[in-house]
LUMGUZA-94627 format. One record per atom (N, C-alpha, C, CB): atom name; x, y, z. Coordinates in steps of 0.2 Angstrom, whole numbers, plus 2048, in hexadecimal, padded with zeros to 3 digits. Atoms other than C-alpha are relative to their C-alpha. Glycine has a CB too. Layout:
BEGIN
  a   x   y   z
 CA   X   Y   Z
...
END
This chain:
BEGIN
  a   x   y   z
  N 806 801 7FB
 CA 86B C2B 61D
  C 7FF 805 805
 CB 801 7F9 803
  N 801 7FB 7FB
 CA 863 C37 628
  C 7FE 7FD 807
 CB 7FA 804 7FE
  N 802 801 7F9
 CA 860 C37 63B
  C 7F9 803 800
 CB 805 802 805
  N 807 7FD 7FF
 CA 84D C39 63D
  C 7FE 802 806
 CB 7FB 7FB 7FD
  N 802 7FF 7FA
 CA 84C C3A 64F
  C 7FB 7FB 803
 CB 7FD 807 801
  N 805 805 7FD
 CA 840 C31 65B
  C 7FA 7FF 7FC
 CB 7FF 802 807
  N 806 800 803
 CA 831 C35 651
  C 800 7FD 7F9
 CB 7FD 807 7FF
  N 7FF 804 806
 CA 838 C2D 641
  C 7FE 805 7FA
 CB 7FC 7FA 800
  N 802 7FC 806
 CA 834 C33 62F
  C 7FA 803 800
 CB 801 7FB 7FA
  N 807 7FE 7FF
 CA 822 C35 633
  C 800 807 803
 CB 7FB 7FB 803
  N 800 7F9 7FC
 CA 825 C43 640
  C 804 805 7FC
 CB 803 7FE 807
  N 7FC 7FC 803
 CA 833 C4A 636
  C 7FC 804 7FA
 CB 806 7FD 7FD
  N 803 7FD 805
 CA 828 C4D 627
  C 7FA 805 802
 CB 7FC 7FA 7FC
  N 805 7FB 7FE
 CA 81A C55 631
  C 803 806 803
 CB 7FC 7FC 806
  N 7FD 7FA 7FE
 CA 826 C60 63A
  C 803 805 7FA
 CB 806 7FE 804
  N 7FD 7FC 806
 CA 82E C66 629
  C 7FA 804 7FD
 CB 803 7FB 7FB
  N 806 7FC 803
 CA 81C C6A 623
  C 7FE 805 805
 CB 7FA 7FB 7FE
  N 802 7FB 7FB
 CA 818 C73 633
  C 804 806 800
 CB 7FF 7FD 807
  N 7FB 7FB 801
 CA 828 C7D 632
  C 7FF 804 7FA
 CB 807 7FD 801
  N 801 7FC 806
 CA 824 C82 620
  C 7FA 804 801
 CB 7FF 7FA 7FA
  N 807 7FC 7FF
 CA 812 C87 624
  C 802 806 805
 CB 7FB 7FC 803
  N 7FF 7FA 7FB
 CA 818 C92 633
  C 805 805 7FD
 CB 803 7FD 806
  N 7FB 7FB 804
 CA 826 C9A 628
  C 7FC 804 7FB
 CB 805 7FC 7FC
  N 805 7FD 805
 CA 818 C9E 61B
  C 7FC 805 804
 CB 7FC 7FB 7FC
  N 804 7FC 7FC
 CA 80D CA5 628
  C 804 806 803
 CB 7FD 7FD 806
  N 7FB 7FB 7FD
 CA 81C CAF 630
  C 801 805 7FA
 CB 806 7FE 803
  N 7FF 7FC 806
 CA 81F CB6 61E
  C 7FB 805 7FF
 CB 802 7FC 7FA
  N 806 7FC 801
 CA 80E CBD 61D
  C 7FE 804 806
 CB 7FA 7FC 7FE
  N 802 7FD 7FA
 CA 80B CC2 62F
  C 807 800 805
 CB 7FA 7FD 804
  N 7FA 800 7FC
 CA 81B CC8 638
  C 800 7FE 807
 CB 803 807 800
  N 801 802 7F9
 CA 814 CC5 64A
  C 800 7F8 800
 CB 7FA 803 803
  N 801 807 800
 CA 812 CB3 645
  C 806 7FC 802
 CB 7FD 7FD 7FA
  N 7F9 803 7FF
 CA 825 CAF 646
  C 801 7FF 807
 CB 805 805 7FE
  N 7FF 801 7F9
 CA 824 CB0 659
  C 7FA 7FC 803
 CB 800 806 804
  N 805 804 7FD
 CA 814 CA5 65B
  C 802 7F9 801
 CB 7FA 800 7FB
  N 7FE 807 7FF
 CA 818 C95 663
  C 7FB 7FB 7FD
 CB 800 7FE 808
  N 804 805 803
 CA 812 C85 65B
  C 803 7F9 802
 CB 800 801 7F8
  N 7FE 807 7FE
 CA 813 C72 65E
  C 7FD 7FB 7FB
 CB 7FF 7FF 807
  N 802 805 803
 CA 811 C63 654
  C 7FC 7FB 805
 CB 805 7FC 7FB
  N 804 805 7FC
 CA 803 C58 65C
  C 7FC 7FB 7FC
 CB 7FB 804 805
  N 803 805 804
 CA 7F9 C49 657
  C 7F9 7FF 802
 CB 804 7FA 800
  N 807 802 7FF
 CA 7E7 C44 656
  C 7FF 7F9 7FF
 CB 7FB 804 7FC
  N 802 807 802
 CA 7DE C34 654
  C 803 7FA 804
 CB 801 7FF 7F9
  N 7FE 805 7FB
 CA 7E3 C2A 663
  C 7FC 7F9 7FE
 CB 800 801 807
  N 804 806 802
 CA 7DF C18 65F
  C 802 7FA 805
 CB 802 7FE 7F8
  N 7FE 806 7FC
 CA 7DF C08 669
  C 7FF 801 807
 CB 807 7FD 7FF
  N 800 7FF 7F9
 CA 7DF C05 67C
  C 805 805 802
 CB 800 7FA 803
  N 7FB 7FB 7FD
 CA 7E8 C12 687
  C 806 7FD 802
 CB 7FD 803 806
  N 7FA 803 7FE
 CA 7F5 C05 68B
  C 805 800 7FA
 CB 7FF 7F9 803
  N 7FC 801 806
 CA 7FB C05 679
  C 803 807 7FE
 CB 7FC 7FE 7FA
  N 7FD 7FA 802
 CA 808 C13 674
  C 7FD 803 7FA
 CB 807 7FF 7FF
  N 803 7FC 806
 CA 802 C20 667
  C 804 806 7FF
 CB 7F8 802 801
  N 7FD 7FA 802
 CA 808 C2F 65F
  C 7FF 806 805
 CB 7FF 803 7F9
  N 801 7FB 7FB
 CA 80B C3D 66C
  C 804 806 7FE
 CB 801 7FD 807
  N 806 7FF 7FB
 CA 807 C4A 672
  C 7F9 800 7FC
 CB 802 806 803
  N 807 800 803
 CA 7F4 C49 66F
  C 7FE 807 800
 CB 7FC 7FC 805
  N 802 7F9 801
 CA 7EC C59 669
  C 7FC 803 806
 CB 7FC 801 7FA
  N 805 7FE 7FA
 CA 7DF C5A 677
  C 805 801 806
 CB 7FB 7FB 801
  N 7FB 7FF 7FB
 CA 7ED C57 684
  C 804 806 800
 CB 805 7FA 801
  N 7FC 7FA 800
 CA 7F7 C65 67E
  C 7FB 806 800
 CB 804 801 7F9
  N 805 7FA 800
 CA 7E8 C71 67C
  C 7FE 801 808
 CB 7F9 7FE 7FD
  N 802 7FF 7F9
 CA 7E4 C6E 68F
  C 806 804 803
 CB 7FF 7F9 803
  N 7FA 7FC 7FD
 CA 7F6 C75 693
  C 801 807 7FE
 CB 806 7FC 7FF
  N 7FF 7F9 803
 CA 7F5 C85 689
  C 7FF 805 805
 CB 7FC 800 7FA
  N 801 7FA 7FB
 CA 7ED C90 696
  C 805 801 805
 CB 7F9 7FF 803
  N 7FB 800 7FB
 CA 7FA C8C 6A2
  C 807 803 7FD
 CB 802 7FA 804
  N 7FA 7FD 804
 CA 807 C92 695
  C 7FF 807 7FE
 CB 802 7FB 7FB
  N 802 7F9 803
 CA 7FE CA2 692
  C 7FC 800 7FA
 CB 806 804 800
  N 804 800 806
 CA 7F5 C9C 683
  C 7F9 803 801
 CB 800 7F9 7FD
  N 807 7FD 800
 CA 7E4 CA5 67F
  C 7FC 7FD 7FA
 CB 800 807 7FF
  N 803 803 806
 CA 7E1 C9C 66E
  C 804 7FB 7FD
 CB 7FF 806 7FB
  N 7FD 805 804
 CA 7E5 C8E 663
  C 7FE 7FF 7F9
 CB 7FF 7F9 804
  N 801 801 807
 CA 7E6 C8B 651
  C 802 7F9 7FE
 CB 803 805 7FB
  N 7FF 808 801
 CA 7E4 C78 64C
  C 801 7FF 7F8
 CB 7FB 7FC 803
  N 7FE 801 807
 CA 7EC C74 63B
  C 801 7F8 7FF
 CB 806 804 7FD
  N 7FF 807 801
 CA 7E9 C62 635
  C 804 7FE 7FA
 CB 7F9 7FD 7FF
  N 7FB 801 806
 CA 7F8 C61 62A
  C 801 7F9 7FD
 CB 806 804 802
  N 7FF 807 802
 CA 7F9 C4E 629
  C 7FA 7FE 7FC
 CB 801 7FC 806
  N 806 802 803
 CA 7E7 C4D 621
  C 7FE 804 7FA
 CB 7FA 800 806
  N 802 7FD 806
 CA 7E1 C51 610
  C 7F8 802 7FF
 CB 802 7FC 7FA
  N 807 7FF 801
 CA 7CE C51 613
  C 7FD 800 807
 CB 7FD 7FB 7FC
  N 804 7FF 7F9
 CA 7C1 C55 621
  C 7FC 7FA 801
 CB 7FC 806 800
  N 804 806 7FF
 CA 7BC C43 624
  C 7FE 7FF 807
 CB 804 7FA 7FE
  N 803 801 7F9
 CA 7B4 C3C 634
  C 806 801 805
 CB 7FC 7FA 800
  N 7FA 800 7FB
 CA 7C5 C3A 63D
  C 802 807 802
 CB 806 7FC 7FE
  N 7FF 7F9 800
 CA 7C9 C4D 63A
  C 7FA 803 804
 CB 802 803 7FA
  N 805 7FC 7FD
 CA 7B8 C53 63E
  C 7FF 7FE 807
 CB 7F9 7FE 7FC
  N 801 802 7F9
 CA 7B6 C49 64E
  C 806 802 805
 CB 7FF 7F8 801
  N 7FA 7FE 7FC
 CA 7C8 C4B 655
  C 801 807 801
 CB 806 7FC 7FD
  N 7FE 7F9 800
 CA 7CA C5D 651
  C 7FA 804 801
 CB 804 802 7FA
  N 806 7FB 800
 CA 7B9 C65 64E
  C 7FC 7FE 807
 CB 7FC 7FF 7FA
  N 804 802 7FA
 CA 7B1 C5C 65D
  C 805 800 807
 CB 7FD 7F9 800
  N 7FC 801 7FA
 CA 7BE C56 66A
  C 805 806 801
 CB 804 7F9 7FF
  N 7FB 7FB 7FF
 CA 7CC C63 667
  C 7FC 807 802
 CB 804 801 7FA
  N 804 7FA 7FE
 CA 7BF C71 667
  C 7FD 800 807
 CB 7FB 801 7FA
  N 803 800 7F9
 CA 7B7 C6B 677
  C 806 801 805
 CB 7FD 7F9 801
  N 7FA 7FF 7FB
 CA 7C8 C6A 67F
  C 802 807 800
 CB 806 7FC 7FE
  N 7FE 7F9 800
 CA 7CC C7C 67A
  C 7FA 804 804
 CB 800 802 7F8
  N 805 7FC 7FD
 CA 7BB C82 680
  C 800 7FF 808
 CB 7F9 7FE 7FE
  N 7FF 802 7F9
 CA 7BE C79 691
  C 806 804 803
 CB 800 7F8 801
  N 7FA 7FD 7FE
 CA 7CF C81 692
  C 7FF 808 7FF
 CB 806 7FE 7FC
  N 801 7F9 801
 CA 7C7 C92 68E
  C 804 804 7FA
 CB 802 804 807
  N 7FC 7FE 805
 CA 7D1 C94 67E
  C 7FB 801 7FA
 CB 805 7FB 7FE
  N 803 800 807
 CA 7CB C9B 66D
  C 803 7FB 7FC
 CB 800 808 7FD
  N 7FD 805 804
 CA 7CD C8E 660
  C 7FD 800 7F9
 CB 7FF 7F9 803
  N 802 801 807
 CA 7CD C8C 64D
  C 804 7FB 7FD
 CB 801 807 7FC
  N 7FC 805 803
 CA 7D1 C7E 642
  C 800 802 7F8
 CB 7FC 7F9 800
  N 800 7FF 807
 CA 7D7 C81 630
  C 7FE 7FA 7FC
 CB 808 801 7FE
  N 803 806 804
 CA 7CF C77 622
  C 806 7FC 7FD
 CB 7FC 803 7FB
  N 7FB 805 804
 CA 7D8 C68 61A
  C 800 803 7F9
 CB 7FE 7F9 801
  N 800 7FD 807
 CA 7DD C6B 608
  C 7FA 7FE 7FC
 CB 806 7FD 7FC
  N 806 802 804
 CA 7CE C60 601
  C 801 801 7F9
 CB 7FA 804 803
  N 800 7FF 807
 CA 7CA C66 5F0
  C 803 807 7FE
 CB 7F9 7FF 7FD
  N 7FD 7FA 801
 CA 7D4 C76 5F1
  C 804 800 7F9
 CB 804 803 805
  N 7FD 800 806
 CA 7DA C7A 5DF
  C 807 7FF 800
 CB 7FE 806 7FC
  N 7F9 801 800
 CA 7EC C7C 5E4
  C 802 7F9 802
 CB 803 805 805
  N 7FE 807 7FE
 CA 7EC C6B 5ED
  C 7FF 7FB 7FA
 CB 7FB 7FE 806
  N 801 805 806
 CA 7E4 C62 5DE
  C 805 801 7FB
 CB 7F9 802 7FD
  N 7FB 7FE 805
 CA 7F0 C6B 5D2
  C 807 7FC 803
 CB 801 807 7FF
  N 7FA 803 7FD
 CA 7FE C64 5DE
  C 800 7F9 7FF
 CB 801 802 807
  N 801 807 802
 CA 7F7 C53 5DC
  C 801 7FE 7F9
 CB 7F9 7FD 803
  N 7FF 801 808
 CA 7F7 C54 5C9
  C 807 800 7FF
 CB 7FC 805 7FC
  N 7F9 7FF 801
 CA 809 C5A 5CA
  C 804 7F9 802
 CB 803 806 804
  N 7FD 807 7FE
 CA 80E C4A 5D4
  C 7FF 7FB 7FB
 CB 7FD 7FF 807
  N 802 805 805
 CA 805 C3F 5C8
  C 804 801 7FA
 CB 7F9 800 7FE
  N 7FD 7FF 806
 CA 80D C47 5B9
  C 808 7FF 801
 CB 7FF 807 7FE
  N 7F9 802 7FF
 CA 81F C46 5C1
  C 801 7F9 800
 CB 802 803 807
  N 7FF 808 800
 CA 81D C33 5C3
  C 7FE 7FE 7F9
 CB 7FB 7FD 805
  N 801 803 807
 CA 815 C31 5B2
  C 806 802 7FB
 CB 7FA 804 7FD
  N 7FB 7FE 804
 CA 823 C3A 5AA
  C 807 7FE 802
 CB 801 808 7FF
  N 7F9 802 7FD
 CA 831 C32 5B5
  C 804 805 802
 CB 803 7FC 7FB
  N 7FC 7FB 7FE
 CA 837 C42 5BC
  C 804 7FD 806
 CB 7FC 806 803
  N 7FC 802 7FA
 CA 846 C3E 5C7
  C 7FF 803 806
 CB 808 800 7FE
  N 801 7FD 7F9
 CA 844 C41 5DA
  C 804 806 801
 CB 801 7FB 805
  N 7FC 7FA 7FF
 CA 852 C4E 5D9
  C 7FD 806 7FD
 CB 807 7FE 7FE
  N 803 7FB 804
 CA 848 C58 5CD
  C 7F9 802 802
 CB 800 7FE 7F8
  N 807 7FF 7FE
 CA 838 C58 5D6
  C 800 806 805
 CB 7FD 7FA 803
  N 800 7FB 7FC
 CA 833 C68 5DE
  C 7FE 7FE 807
 CB 7FA 805 7FE
  N 802 801 7F9
 CA 831 C68 5F1
  C 801 806 805
 CB 805 7FA 803
  N 800 7FA 7FC
 CA 82F C75 5FF
  C 803 7FF 807
 CB 7F9 802 801
  N 7FC 801 7FA
 CA 838 C6D 60E
  C 807 7FD 7FF
 CB 7FC 7FB 805
  N 7F9 803 801
 CA 84A C68 611
  C 800 7F9 7FF
 CB 804 802 806
  N 800 807 800
 CA 845 C56 611
  C 800 7FE 7F8
 CB 7F9 7FD 803
  N 800 801 807
 CA 843 C57 5FE
  C 7FA 7FC 7FE
 CB 806 7FC 7FE
  N 805 804 802
 CA 837 C4C 5F4
  C 800 7FA 803
 CB 800 7FF 7F8
  N 800 806 7FD
 CA 831 C3D 5FC
  C 800 7FA 7FC
 CB 7FA 7FF 805
  N 800 806 803
 CA 832 C2B 5F7
  C 7F9 7FE 7FC
 CB 802 7FA 804
  N 807 802 804
 CA 825 C24 5EA
  C 7FD 7FA 804
 CB 802 7FE 7F9
  N 803 806 7FD
 CA 823 C14 5F4
  C 804 800 807
 CB 801 7F9 7FC
  N 7FC 801 7F9
 CA 827 C11 607
  C 805 7FB 7FF
 CB 7FA 7FE 805
  N 7FB 805 7FF
 CA 837 C09 60A
  C 7FF 7FB 805
 CB 807 803 801
  N 801 805 7FB
 CA 838 BF9 615
  C 801 804 807
 CB 804 7FA 7FF
  N 800 7FE 7F9
 CA 834 BFE 627
  C 7FF 808 801
 CB 807 7FF 803
  N 801 7F9 800
 CA 830 C10 622
  C 7F9 801 804
 CB 7FE 803 7F9
  N 806 7FE 7FD
 CA 81E C0F 629
  C 7FF 7FB 806
 CB 7FA 7FF 7FB
  N 800 805 7FA
 CA 823 C03 638
  C 7FA 803 805
 CB 806 800 803
  N 805 7FF 7FB
 CA 815 C02 644
  C 803 7FF 807
 CB 7F9 7FB 800
  N 7FC 801 7FA
 CA 81E C06 655
  C 7FC 7FC 805
 CB 802 807 802
  N 804 804 7FB
 CA 80F BFE 65F
  C 801 7F9 7FF
 CB 7F9 802 7FF
  N 800 807 801
 CA 812 BED 657
  C 807 7FE 7FD
 CB 7FB 7FF 7FA
  N 7F9 802 802
 CA 825 BEC 655
  C 801 801 7F9
 CB 801 7F9 801
  N 7FF 7FF 807
 CA 82A BE9 643
  C 7FB 7FE 7FB
 CB 807 7FD 7FE
  N 806 802 804
 CA 819 BE6 63C
  C 7FE 807 7FC
 CB 7FA 7FE 804
  N 802 7FA 804
 CA 816 BF3 62E
  C 7F9 802 801
 CB 802 7FF 7F9
  N 807 7FE 800
 CA 807 BFE 62F
  C 7FE 801 7F9
 CB 800 807 804
  N 801 800 807
 CA 809 C00 61C
  C 806 7FD 7FD
 CB 7FF 808 7FE
  N 7FA 803 803
 CA 814 BF8 610
  C 801 801 7F8
 CB 800 7F8 801
  N 7FE 7FF 807
 CA 81C BF9 5FF
  C 806 7FE 7FE
 CB 7FF 808 7FE
  N 7FA 802 803
 CA 82A BF4 5F4
  C 804 806 7FE
 CB 800 7FB 7FB
  N 7FC 7FA 802
 CA 838 C01 5F3
  C 803 7FF 7F9
 CB 806 801 805
  N 7FD 801 807
 CA 83E C04 5E1
  C 807 7FF 800
 CB 7FE 807 7FC
END
């Protein structure tokens, strides 16, 4: 069993993907290895009295000028399409926060229907169809291939105690 830290498996997965992306960028652009980055969250939901995933993207953007930041690149790595949540939270609210902070800002697109992304989905389906063991499945982070079905308490909703946000039966 792994120790996932305070953010749990959800945060660990996002950090692993962010680290992978930054390593790929640094391989292509040497200066990128020294560029600071941070995992932040969007889509705050519910009343302000309820805990949510933090830090919030707009809150962090507001602090960047005081840290010497002049620009921000926003990468919605937890989303696969440019739906309304992404468009509003990032293209409207985060861009407004950046403008108010005097920062240049750009958002990378989500994968959407990019051929490489679609091919990856096909690969995932074929792996399951052919019963490829998890140990034999390709992966790009140290976390390895993930579970096919959420295990009990995997998607625990921290705002509601042990009430699952999503559920499934572990194989």
